[in-house]
DRENDO-1510 file (C-alpha; in Angstrom, 1 decimal, always signed):
<recs>
REC; n; res; u; v; w
REC; 1; MET; -6.7; +0.3; +18.7 .
REC; 2; SER; -5.9; +3.9; +20.3 .
REC; 3; THR; -6.1; +4.6; +23.9 .
REC; 4; PHE; -6.8; +8.3; +25.2 .
REC; 5; LYS; -5.6; +9.0; +28.7 .
REC; 6; ALA; -6.2; +12.4; +30.4 .
REC; 7; LYS; -6.7; +14.1; +33.9 .
REC; 8; ILE; -10.4; +14.5; +35.0 .
REC; 9; ILE; -11.1; +18.2; +35.7 .
REC; 10; SER; -13.3; +17.5; +39.0 .
REC; 11; ASN; -13.5; +20.9; +40.2 .
REC; 12; ASP; -14.5; +24.2; +37.8 .
REC; 13; LEU; -12.2; +26.0; +40.0 .
REC; 14; TYR; -9.5; +24.6; +37.8 .
REC; 15; HIS; -10.6; +27.1; +35.1 .
REC; 16; GLU; -10.5; +29.8; +37.4 .
REC; 17; TYR; -7.1; +29.4; +38.6 .
REC; 18; LYS; -6.0; +28.8; +35.0 .
REC; 19; ARG; -7.3; +32.2; +33.8 .
REC; 20; LEU; -5.6; +33.9; +36.9 .
REC; 21; GLY; -2.3; +32.4; +36.1 .
REC; 22; ILE; -2.5; +33.6; +32.6 .
REC; 23; PHE; -3.3; +37.1; +34.1 .
REC; 24; GLY; -0.5; +36.7; +36.7 .
REC; 25; SER; +2.1; +35.7; +34.0 .
REC; 26; ILE; +1.1; +39.0; +32.0 .
REC; 27; VAL; +1.3; +41.0; +35.2 .
REC; 28; LEU; +5.0; +39.7; +36.1 .
REC; 29; SER; +6.2; +40.1; +32.6 .
REC; 30; VAL; +5.0; +43.8; +32.9 .
REC; 31; GLY; +6.6; +44.2; +36.2 .
REC; 32; ILE; +10.0; +42.7; +35.2 .
REC; 33; THR; +10.0; +45.0; +32.2 .
REC; 34; LEU; +9.1; +48.1; +34.3 .
REC; 35; SER; +11.6; +47.2; +37.0 .
REC; 36; THR; +14.7; +46.8; +34.6 .
REC; 37; GLU; +13.9; +49.2; +31.7 .
REC; 38; ILE; +12.1; +52.1; +33.1 .
REC; 39; LEU; +13.0; +52.5; +36.8 .
REC; 40; PRO; +16.3; +53.8; +37.7 .
REC; 41; LEU; +18.6; +50.9; +38.9 .
REC; 42; GLY; +18.8; +50.9; +43.1 .
REC; 43; SER; +15.7; +53.1; +43.2 .
REC; 44; LEU; +13.2; +52.8; +46.2 .
REC; 45; ALA; +10.5; +52.1; +43.5 .
REC; 46; GLN; +12.5; +49.4; +41.9 .
REC; 47; VAL; +13.0; +47.8; +45.2 .
REC; 48; VAL; +9.3; +47.8; +45.9 .
REC; 49; LEU; +8.5; +46.3; +42.5 .
REC; 50; PHE; +11.0; +43.7; +43.2 .
REC; 51; VAL; +9.3; +42.7; +46.6 .
REC; 52; ALA; +5.8; +42.8; +44.8 .
REC; 53; ILE; +7.1; +40.4; +42.1 .
REC; 54; ALA; +8.6; +38.1; +44.7 .
REC; 55; MET; +5.3; +38.0; +46.5 .
REC; 56; PHE; +3.3; +37.6; +43.2 .
REC; 57; SER; +5.4; +35.1; +42.3 .
REC; 58; TYR; +5.1; +32.9; +45.6 .
REC; 59; GLN; +1.3; +33.0; +45.1 .
REC; 60; SER; +1.4; +32.0; +41.6 .
REC; 61; LEU; +3.4; +29.0; +42.7 .
REC; 62; LYS; +0.9; +28.2; +45.3 .
REC; 63; MET; -1.9; +28.5; +42.9 .
REC; 64; GLN; -0.2; +26.2; +40.4 .
REC; 65; ARG; +0.0; +23.5; +43.3 .
REC; 66; THR; -3.7; +24.0; +44.0 .
REC; 67; MET; -4.3; +23.2; +40.2 .
REC; 68; GLN; -2.3; +20.3; +40.0 .
REC; 69; ASN; -4.2; +18.9; +43.3 .
REC; 70; LEU; -7.4; +19.5; +41.4 .
REC; 71; LEU; -6.2; +17.3; +38.4 .
REC; 72; ASN; -4.3; +14.6; +40.3 .
REC; 73; ARG; -7.5; +13.1; +41.9 .
REC; 74; GLN; -8.7; +10.9; +38.8 .
REC; 75; ARG; -7.8; +10.1; +35.2 .
REC; 76; ILE; -9.7; +8.8; +32.4 .
REC; 77; GLU; -8.7; +6.2; +29.9 .
REC; 78; ILE; -10.7; +5.8; +26.8 .
REC; 79; THR; -10.5; +2.9; +24.1 .
REC; 80; GLY; -12.8; +2.1; +21.5 .
REC; 81; GLU; -14.4; -0.5; +23.9 .
REC; 82; ALA; -14.6; +1.1; +27.1 .
REC; 83; ILE; -14.2; +4.4; +29.3 .
REC; 84; LYS; -12.5; +3.9; +32.7 .
REC; 85; THR; -11.7; +6.2; +35.5 .
REC; 86; ILE; -8.8; +5.5; +37.6 .
REC; 87; ASP; -7.8; +7.0; +40.9 .
REC; 88; GLN; -4.7; +8.1; +42.7 .
REC; 89; ASN; -4.0; +4.7; +43.5 .
REC; 90; ASN; -4.4; +3.2; +39.9 .
REC; 91; ILE; -7.7; +1.6; +40.9 .
REC; 92; VAL; -10.2; +1.6; +38.2 .
REC; 93; SER; -13.4; +3.5; +40.2 .
REC; 94; GLU; -15.8; +3.1; +37.2 .
REC; 95; GLN; -15.9; +1.2; +33.8 .
REC; 96; ILE; -18.5; +1.9; +31.1 .
REC; 97; ASN; -18.5; -0.3; +28.3 .
REC; 98; ILE; -19.2; +1.3; +25.1 .
REC; 99; CYS; -21.5; -1.4; +23.8 .
REC; 100; ASN; -23.9; -0.7; +26.8 .
REC; 101; ALA; -23.9; +3.2; +25.6 .
REC; 102; LYS; -27.6; +4.2; +24.3 .
REC; 103; GLU; -25.9; +7.8; +23.2 .
REC; 104; ILE; -22.3; +9.2; +23.2 .
REC; 105; ILE; -22.2; +12.9; +23.3 .
REC; 106; VAL; -19.1; +14.4; +22.3 .
REC; 107; ASP; -17.6; +18.1; +21.8 .
REC; 108; ASP; -17.7; +19.3; +18.0 .
REC; 109; ARG; -13.7; +19.8; +18.7 .
REC; 110; TYR; -11.4; +18.8; +21.4 .
REC; 111; THR; -8.7; +21.3; +21.9 .
REC; 112; TYR; -6.1; +22.3; +24.3 .
REC; 113; ALA; -5.2; +25.8; +25.7 .
REC; 114; GLU; -2.1; +26.3; +23.3 .
REC; 115; ASP; -4.0; +25.1; +20.2 .
REC; 116; SER; -5.2; +28.5; +18.6 .
REC; 117; ALA; -5.3; +32.2; +19.6 .
REC; 118; GLY; -9.1; +32.0; +19.7 .
REC; 119; ALA; -8.8; +29.4; +22.5 .
REC; 120; PHE; -6.6; +31.3; +24.4 .
REC; 121; TRP; -8.8; +34.4; +24.3 .
REC; 122; LYS; -11.9; +32.2; +25.1 .
REC; 123; MET; -10.4; +31.3; +28.2 .
REC; 124; ILE; -9.4; +34.8; +29.2 .
REC; 125; ALA; -13.0; +36.0; +28.5 .
REC; 126; LYS; -14.3; +33.2; +31.3 .
REC; 127; LYS; -15.4; +30.8; +28.8 .
REC; 128; PRO; -13.2; +28.2; +30.0 .
REC; 129; LEU; -11.9; +25.3; +27.5 .
REC; 130; SER; -13.8; +22.4; +28.3 .
REC; 131; ASN; -13.4; +18.9; +26.8 .
REC; 132; ASN; -16.4; +17.2; +27.6 .
REC; 133; LEU; -17.8; +13.6; +26.9 .
REC; 134; THR; -21.1; +12.4; +28.1 .
REC; 135; ILE; -22.3; +8.7; +28.0 .
REC; 136; LYS; -25.9; +7.8; +28.2 .
REC; 137; SER; -26.9; +4.3; +29.1 .
REC; 138; LYS; -30.2; +2.7; +29.7 .
REC; 139; ASN; -30.5; +4.0; +33.2 .
REC; 140; LYS; -27.7; +6.4; +33.9 .
REC; 141; GLU; -25.7; +9.4; +32.4 .
REC; 142; TYR; -21.9; +9.8; +32.9 .
REC; 143; ARG; -20.2; +13.0; +32.2 .
REC; 144; TYR; -16.4; +13.5; +32.1 .
REC; 145; GLN; -14.8; +17.0; +31.8 .
REC; 146; PHE; -10.9; +16.3; +31.2 .
REC; 147; LEU; -7.7; +18.3; +30.2 .
REC; 148; ILE; -6.1; +17.9; +26.8 .
REC; 149; GLU; -2.7; +18.9; +27.0 .
REC; 150; SER; -1.3; +18.2; +23.4 .
REC; 151; HIS; -2.1; +18.2; +19.8 .
REC; 152; TYR; -1.2; +14.0; +19.9 .
REC; 153; MET; -4.0; +13.7; +22.7 .
REC; 154; ALA; -6.6; +15.7; +20.6 .
REC; 155; VAL; -5.5; +13.4; +17.7 .
REC; 156; GLN; -6.0; +10.2; +19.9 .
REC; 157; ILE; -9.5; +11.1; +21.2 .
REC; 158; ASP; -10.7; +12.0; +17.5 .
REC; 159; LYS; -9.5; +8.6; +16.4 .
REC; 160; ILE; -11.5; +6.6; +18.9 .
REC; 161; ILE; -14.6; +8.9; +18.3 .
REC; 162; SER; -14.4; +8.0; +14.5 .
REC; 163; GLY; -14.0; +4.4; +15.4 .
REC; 164; TRP; -17.3; +4.6; +17.3 .
REC; 165; LYS; -18.9; +6.2; +14.5 .
REC; 166; ARG; -17.5; +3.3; +11.9 .
REC; 167; GLU; -18.8; +0.6; +14.5 .
REC; 168; GLY; -22.3; +2.2; +14.5 .
REC; 169; TYR; -22.6; +3.7; +17.9 .
REC; 170; GLN; -24.9; +6.7; +18.5 .
REC; 171; VAL; -22.7; +9.4; +18.5 .
REC; 172; VAL; -24.0; +13.0; +18.8 .
REC; 173; THR; -21.8; +16.1; +18.3 .
REC; 174; PHE; -22.5; +19.0; +20.9 .
REC; 175; GLN; -21.9; +22.4; +19.6 .
REC; 176; GLU; -21.4; +25.2; +22.2 .
REC; 177; THR; -23.5; +28.2; +21.5 .
REC; 178; ALA; -21.4; +31.4; +21.5 .
</recs>
């Protein structure tokens, strides 16, 4: 049976930092192009632009570290039988047995930022990519948002969901309205 492992997005600030990081990359690219192609070599404008690029790069690095800190708190492991959340110390902080699920709500499509141009532009337009899974049991609802970083990960979660459907679990697809 497949196992899906991913980092849990525990704070919506992650999406804002991700979006700012993309804008930052574009600004850096334009700045570097300007400084090397358009401005005269050794000019004051070029020096000022290089200093601005250095400061911007430093801020981008700090933002990248903050994003990693937002992701490194917990991870999720999903199998056909259970969903586990695991903390930084590799201790299982929560385990839900799928057989106890009254309903499992899955996204229409699990994706990652590099998956398509549409996903990229959706993130830019402040409609962040969010990969969600909700488990409803008799007396509690568990909702997880996690980061899919590769095509392989998207395939793994799809295999597990297909297995749940084959086993007869109540799997409902959530389709986001545009």
